[in-house]
C-alpha positions in Angstrom: 142.2 20.6 50.1 140.1 20.5 46.9 138.0 23.5 48.3 141.2 25.4 49.0 142.5 24.7 45.5 139.2 25.8 44.0 139.4 29.1 45.9 143.0 29.7 44.7 142.0 29.1 41.1 139.0 31.4 41.4 141.3 34.1 43.0 143.8 33.6 40.3 141.3 34.1 37.5 139.8 37.1 39.3 143.3 38.7 39.5 143.9 38.0 35.8 140.6 39.5 34.9 141.4 42.8 36.7 145.2 43.0 36.2 146.5 45.9 34.3 148.7 44.8 31.4 150.7 47.7 29.9 152.6 47.6 26.7 154.5 50.2 24.7 155.2 49.5 21.0 156.9 51.5 18.2 155.7 50.7 14.7 158.1 51.4 11.8 156.0 50.0 9.0 152.3 50.9 9.2 149.9 48.0 9.2 152.0 45.6 11.2 150.6 46.1 14.7 148.7 42.8 14.6 151.9 40.9 14.0 154.2 42.9 16.3 151.7 42.7 19.2 150.6 39.1 18.6 151.8 37.9 22.0 149.5 40.2 24.0 146.6 41.1 21.7 144.1 39.3 24.0 145.5 40.6 27.3 146.7 44.2 26.9 144.7 46.8 28.8 147.0 49.9 28.6 148.7 50.5 25.2 151.1 53.3 24.2 151.8 53.4 20.4 154.5 55.4 18.6 155.8 55.5 15.1 153.6 55.1 12.0 150.2 53.5 11.9 147.3 53.4 9.4 143.7 52.2 9.4 144.7 48.5 9.6 146.4 49.1 12.9 143.4 51.0 14.3 141.2 48.1 13.2 143.6 45.8 15.1 143.1 47.9 18.3 139.3 47.8 17.8 138.8 44.2 16.9 141.7 42.2 18.3 142.3 43.8 21.7 139.1 43.1 23.7 140.5 44.5 27.0 142.0 47.7 25.7 141.1 50.5 28.2 143.8 53.1 28.1 145.2 54.1 24.7 148.0 56.7 24.2 148.4 57.6 20.5 150.1 61.0 21.2 153.3 59.9 19.6 152.0 58.3 16.4 151.7 59.6 12.8 148.7 58.3 10.9 149.7 57.6 7.3 147.4 57.3 4.3 146.2 53.8 3.3 144.2 52.5 0.4 142.9 49.0 0.6 140.3 46.5 1.9 141.6 45.8 5.4 140.8 49.1 7.1 138.2 50.1 9.6 135.1 50.7 7.4 134.8 47.2 6.0 136.1 45.1 3.1 135.4 47.5 0.3 138.3 49.3 -1.4 138.7 52.5 0.7 141.1 55.4 0.8 142.0 56.6 4.3 143.6 60.1 4.4 146.8 60.8 6.3 146.6 62.6 9.6 142.9 61.6 10.1 141.5 59.3 12.8 139.9 56.8 10.4 136.2 56.6 9.9 134.7 53.9 12.1 138.0 53.8 14.1 136.2 52.2 17.1 132.8 51.5 15.8 132.6 48.1 14.1 130.4 48.6 11.0 129.5 44.9 10.8 128.1 44.7 14.3 127.3 48.4 14.8 128.9 48.3 18.2 131.5 50.6 19.7 134.5 49.7 21.8 133.0 49.9 25.2 136.2 48.7 26.9 138.0 51.9 25.9 138.1 54.4 28.9 140.9 56.9 28.0 142.2 58.0 24.6 145.1 60.4 24.0 145.0 61.4 20.4 147.9 62.0 18.1 149.2 65.6 18.2 149.6 65.5 14.4 145.9 64.8 13.7 144.1 67.2 11.3 140.7 65.6 11.4 138.6 62.9 13.1 136.6 60.7 10.8 133.0 59.9 10.6 131.7 57.5 13.4 135.3 57.3 14.7 134.3 56.9 18.4 130.5 56.3 18.0 129.1 54.1 20.8 132.3 54.2 22.9 130.3 54.4 26.1 133.3 53.5 28.3 135.0 56.9 27.6 134.6 58.7 30.9 137.7 61.0 31.2 137.7 64.6 29.9 138.0 64.4 26.2 140.7 66.6 24.7 140.8 67.4 20.9 144.4 68.4 20.1 145.3 71.8 18.8 146.3 70.3 15.4 142.7 69.2 14.6 140.7 71.4 12.4 137.7 69.2 11.5 135.5 66.8 13.5 133.4 64.8 11.1 129.8 63.5 11.4 128.7 61.3 14.3 132.3 61.1 15.5 131.4 60.9 19.2 127.7 60.1 19.0 126.4 58.0 22.0 129.6 58.5 24.1 127.4 58.6 27.2 130.2 58.8 29.7 132.0 62.0 28.5 131.4 64.8 31.0 133.7 67.5 29.6 135.2 68.4 26.2 138.2 70.5 25.4 138.3 71.7 21.8 141.8 72.7 20.6 142.5 76.1 19.2 142.5 75.1 15.6 139.1 73.3 15.6 137.1 75.3 13.0 134.5 72.9 11.6 132.3 70.3 13.4 130.0 68.3 11.2 126.5 66.9 11.7 125.6 65.1 15.0 129.2 64.8 16.1 128.3 65.0 19.8 124.6 64.0 20.0 123.4 61.6 22.6 126.2 62.4 25.0 123.9 63.0 28.1 126.8 63.4 30.6 128.5 66.2 28.6 128.1 69.4 30.6 131.3 71.4 30.2 132.9 72.5 26.9 136.1 74.4 26.7 136.7 76.1 23.3 140.3 77.3 22.9 139.7 78.9 19.5 138.6 82.6 19.9 136.8 82.3 16.5 133.7 80.1 16.8 134.0 76.8 14.9 131.3 76.4 12.3 128.6 73.9 13.4 126.5 71.8 11.1 122.9 70.9 12.2 122.6 68.8 15.4 126.2 68.9 16.5 125.2 68.8 20.2 121.4 68.5 19.9 119.5 66.2 17.6 116.6 67.6 15.5 114.3 65.9 13.1 112.1 67.4 10.4 108.4 66.5 11.0 105.6 68.1 9.0 108.1 70.6 7.5 109.1 71.8 10.9 112.1 71.2 13.1 111.2 69.2 16.1 113.6 68.6 19.1 113.9 65.0 19.9 117.0 64.9 22.1 118.2 67.7 24.3 121.8 68.6 25.2 122.7 68.8 28.9 125.6 71.3 28.4 125.5 73.9 31.1 128.7 75.9 30.4 130.7 76.8 27.3 134.0 78.4 28.2 135.9 80.6 25.7 139.2 82.4 26.0 138.2 86.1 26.2 135.4 88.6 26.5 135.8 89.2 22.7 135.3 85.5 22.1 132.1 85.5 24.2 130.8 88.2 21.9 131.8 86.3 18.8 130.3 83.0 20.0 127.0 84.6 21.0 126.8 86.2 17.6 127.3 82.8 15.9 125.3 79.6 15.7 126.7 78.6 19.1 124.2 80.9 20.8 121.3 78.7 19.6 122.6 75.2 19.4 121.9 74.2 23.0 118.4 73.5 24.5 118.0 76.2 27.0 115.6 79.1 27.6 118.6 81.5 27.2 121.3 79.4 25.4 123.6 82.3 24.9 124.0 82.8 28.6 126.0 79.5 29.0 128.8 81.0 26.9 131.3 82.7 29.2 135.0 83.2 29.9 137.1 80.8 31.9 138.7 81.5 35.2 142.1 80.9 33.5 142.6 82.2 30.0 143.2 78.9 28.3 143.7 75.2 29.0 147.3 74.4 28.4 148.3 72.4 25.4 150.1 69.6 27.2 151.5 68.3 23.9 153.8 71.3 23.7 155.4 70.6 27.1 157.4 67.7 28.6 154.9 67.8 31.5 151.7 65.7 31.2 148.9 66.2 33.6 145.9 63.9 33.3 143.1 62.3 35.3 143.3 58.7 36.4 141.3 56.4 38.6 143.6 57.2 41.6 143.4 61.0 41.2 145.6 63.3 39.1 148.8 62.0 37.5 151.8 64.2 36.6 154.6 63.0 34.4 157.7 64.8 33.2 158.8 66.7 36.4 162.2 66.4 38.0 162.2 64.8 41.5 161.7 67.5 44.2 159.8 70.0 42.0 156.9 71.7 43.8 153.3 70.8 43.0 150.2 72.7 44.3 146.6 71.6 43.9 143.8 74.1 43.9 140.1 74.0 43.4 138.8 75.6 40.2 138.0 78.7 42.3 141.6 79.0 43.5 141.3 77.5 47.0 144.6 75.7 47.8 144.1 72.0 48.7 147.6 70.6 49.1 151.3 71.1 48.3 153.9 68.5 47.8 157.1 67.7 45.9 157.3 65.6 42.8 158.5 62.0 43.1 160.1 62.2 39.7 158.9 60.0 36.8 155.2 59.8 38.0 153.5 61.6 40.8 149.8 61.0 41.7 147.8 63.6 43.5 144.8 62.0 45.3 141.6 63.9 44.4 137.9 63.4 44.6 136.0 62.6 41.3 133.4 64.7 39.6 135.3 67.9 40.2 137.5 70.4 38.4 141.1 71.1 39.7 144.0 73.4 38.9 147.5 72.0 39.2 150.3 74.5 39.4 153.9 73.5 38.7 157.0 74.7 36.9 155.3 78.1 36.3 152.3 76.6 34.5 148.7 76.0 35.5 147.0 72.9 34.2 143.2 72.3 34.4 142.1 68.7 35.2 138.6 67.5 35.1 137.9 64.2 37.1 
């Protein structure tokens, strides 16, 4: 009997350790997440936040939610905050509105990133992403999408995010600062929706040091393809700093047009299509609407009808798919 009870206890703890705890919270007064979510700070794994937040709430997500893995911030507005309780430490700091705060998920005291975080959906009102915002977030493994509202990605923002394999840069991204994506060895595919090449500071994708008054490559990018919206954009990117920022014998050759003209901005539609552990999830369709799954080369894989609130299409990982529904085509990278 004692052995049986021990097995039950072990099984219970194992279940608790792997259980998905989902919560949705609306914040009216920025800075109050820690109080509003006090009952589940230590257990929540999937969190959807709406309303108004500031750097204090982001710090709460970083430091007080140890199991947080899936974070949806698409419905929040980040408001300005000046104080000593934000993400960069205890010094008096001003955090701008509509910016993912500096050190959002990199604790400056321990210099460690939030490794539990696997999926992040950013606010659709963001204008910029702060310095070191996601540095050392090695758990991020899904395709990273920078919303169309973002114009600037600041220094070291995604440094050491070793799990990111693909990056979608929204059509307003115009400036990416130093070392924003260095030491991301899994990053191979970049989709740039802006036909005008964003300005790149030194070492955005490839780290360089100056030794003996010469630039010396110390860390190579593994990017193989940079997709842009049109042939005219290919010409513009090749004529810019993008043609020489990747370590390749012929770096300009990796810049090319995509098989579809653009990756849909899902924030402008009620339909959300995104990768999950079980395959491809589709939200926002009415029950019975037709869904068709294709390979990136247009080969049809399956057709089915939506189940309504949430439909999951089984799909193999490490591949790129097209999902066609409601007259739109969505690209999903697993």
